[in-house]
Wavefront OBJ file of the C-alpha trace (Angstrom):
o trace
v 0.005 -0.028 -0.021
v 1.083 3.533 -1.086
v 0.050 6.111 1.754
v 1.017 9.921 2.039
v 0.384 11.681 5.009
v -0.235 15.691 4.257
v -0.116 17.948 7.241
v -1.054 21.770 6.870
v 0.134 25.043 8.580
v 2.137 24.983 11.660
v 2.478 21.451 11.946
v 6.141 21.763 10.991
v 6.427 23.246 14.450
v 5.377 20.186 16.396
v 7.530 19.610 19.276
v 8.164 23.240 19.608
v 4.414 24.798 19.200
v 2.261 24.836 22.227
v 3.572 21.460 23.883
v 0.754 21.242 26.310
v -1.421 20.930 23.445
v 0.778 18.843 20.830
v 3.471 17.332 22.794
v 6.989 17.514 22.476
v 7.826 15.274 19.943
v 8.569 16.633 16.019
v 6.411 14.797 13.337
v 9.528 14.001 11.604
v 10.854 11.862 14.328
v 7.161 10.337 14.826
v 7.175 9.622 11.165
v 10.383 7.361 11.546
v 8.304 5.485 14.129
v 5.261 4.952 11.547
v 7.738 3.526 9.135
v 8.866 0.882 11.523
v 5.456 0.314 12.672
v 3.958 -0.142 9.250
v 6.736 -1.851 7.099
v 4.204 -3.081 4.466
v 3.192 0.410 3.655
v 4.882 2.734 1.384
v 4.769 5.775 3.578
v 5.472 9.365 2.172
v 5.241 12.527 4.177
v 4.439 16.124 2.873
v 4.093 19.462 4.878
v 2.971 23.018 3.764
v 1.705 26.099 5.302
v 0.343 27.050 1.871
v -3.330 26.257 1.025
v -2.490 26.052 -2.762
v 0.152 23.520 -2.312
v -1.768 21.287 -0.043
v -4.596 21.043 -2.756
v -1.736 20.528 -5.412
v -0.410 17.676 -3.280
v -3.981 16.165 -2.924
v -4.570 16.141 -6.612
v -1.067 14.922 -7.504
v -1.347 11.894 -5.131
v -5.323 11.233 -5.280
v -5.517 9.082 -8.168
v -2.482 7.006 -7.429
v -2.028 6.517 -3.757
v -3.952 4.020 -1.620
v -4.805 6.417 0.828
v -4.152 10.061 2.178
v -3.875 11.064 5.718
v -4.692 14.697 6.126
v -4.312 17.013 8.835
v -5.158 20.382 7.304
v -4.644 22.314 10.701
v -6.415 25.432 10.718
v -7.393 25.036 6.955
v -9.804 22.384 8.265
v -12.124 25.102 9.459
v -11.706 27.561 6.391
v -10.877 25.934 3.188
v -13.631 24.955 0.822
v -10.889 24.360 -1.819
v -9.145 21.707 0.022
v -12.867 20.179 0.609
v -13.312 20.206 -3.378
v -10.175 18.735 -3.993
v -10.875 15.785 -1.824
v -14.137 15.281 -3.745
v -12.580 15.487 -7.019
v -9.950 12.527 -5.999
v -10.353 8.628 -5.765
v -8.117 7.984 -3.004
v -9.586 7.607 0.391
v -8.742 10.612 2.707
v -8.661 9.992 6.638
v -9.065 13.585 8.355
v -6.882 13.584 11.469
v -6.233 15.977 14.222
v -3.689 15.634 17.067
v -5.744 17.638 19.732
v -9.579 17.227 20.548
v -11.019 20.083 18.141
v -14.180 19.720 20.187
v -12.433 20.620 23.462
v -10.987 23.736 21.982
v -12.339 27.297 20.532
v -15.793 27.117 19.102
v -14.584 27.824 15.558
v -12.615 24.724 15.602
v -15.738 22.813 16.078
v -16.465 22.958 12.072
v -14.918 21.035 9.443
v -15.031 21.437 5.987
v -13.100 18.215 5.491
v -15.246 15.773 7.667
v -18.210 15.614 5.136
v -15.762 14.359 2.335
v -13.409 12.343 4.453
v -13.847 8.507 4.543
v -13.211 9.040 8.102
v -12.098 11.404 10.926
v -9.590 10.774 14.071
v -9.330 13.487 16.474
v -7.655 13.837 19.996
v -5.354 11.028 20.216
v -2.192 13.034 20.005
v 0.263 11.759 17.421
v -1.149 8.218 17.817
v -4.027 9.711 15.592
v -1.849 9.177 12.597
v -1.187 5.498 13.786
v -5.012 4.990 14.200
v -5.564 6.381 10.658
v -3.004 4.152 8.977
v -4.598 1.233 10.915
v -8.083 2.301 9.350
v -6.455 2.089 5.574
v -5.203 -1.404 6.087
v -6.755 -4.149 3.898
l 1 2 3 4 5 6 7 8 9 10 11 12 13 14 15 16 17 18 19 20 21 22 23 24 25 26 27 28 29 30 31 32 33 34 35 36 37 38 39 40 41 42 43 44 45 46 47 48 49 50 51 52 53 54 55 56 57 58 59 60 61 62 63 64 65 66 67 68 69 70 71 72 73 74 75 76 77 78 79 80 81 82 83 84 85 86 87 88 89 90 91 92 93 94 95 96 97 98 99 100 101 102 103 104 105 106 107 108 109 110 111 112 113 114 115 116 117 118 119 120 121 122 123 124 125 126 127 128 129 130 131 132 133 134 135 136 137 138
């Protein structure tokens, strides 16, 4: 299986940004753990702070990959463009959030991605990515 993890804005700061919410581990470090935990999967990783670049990556991989794990960060709550890109592709997309967005500010309770995602995993820290990968196993 070929799976890509796509992270959106500010997730490049994991390990430094708000450790009380996001923990102290960088995503790059955790990604190495995921590769060891799921050796049967061909995992790749992409991060951008730019909405259009995320849309382009979804379009580039959305017809050839077996799945996309997407943490769109703040764009989750604002981007109809990302939702439209997900609707346009054939690869299943699992929406992931590290924190429980429903226990945070009310503007984080709305997701434009959830209605077009194959599933949603919220609030299990970095383990949310692990759970998303498990959900894609065939």
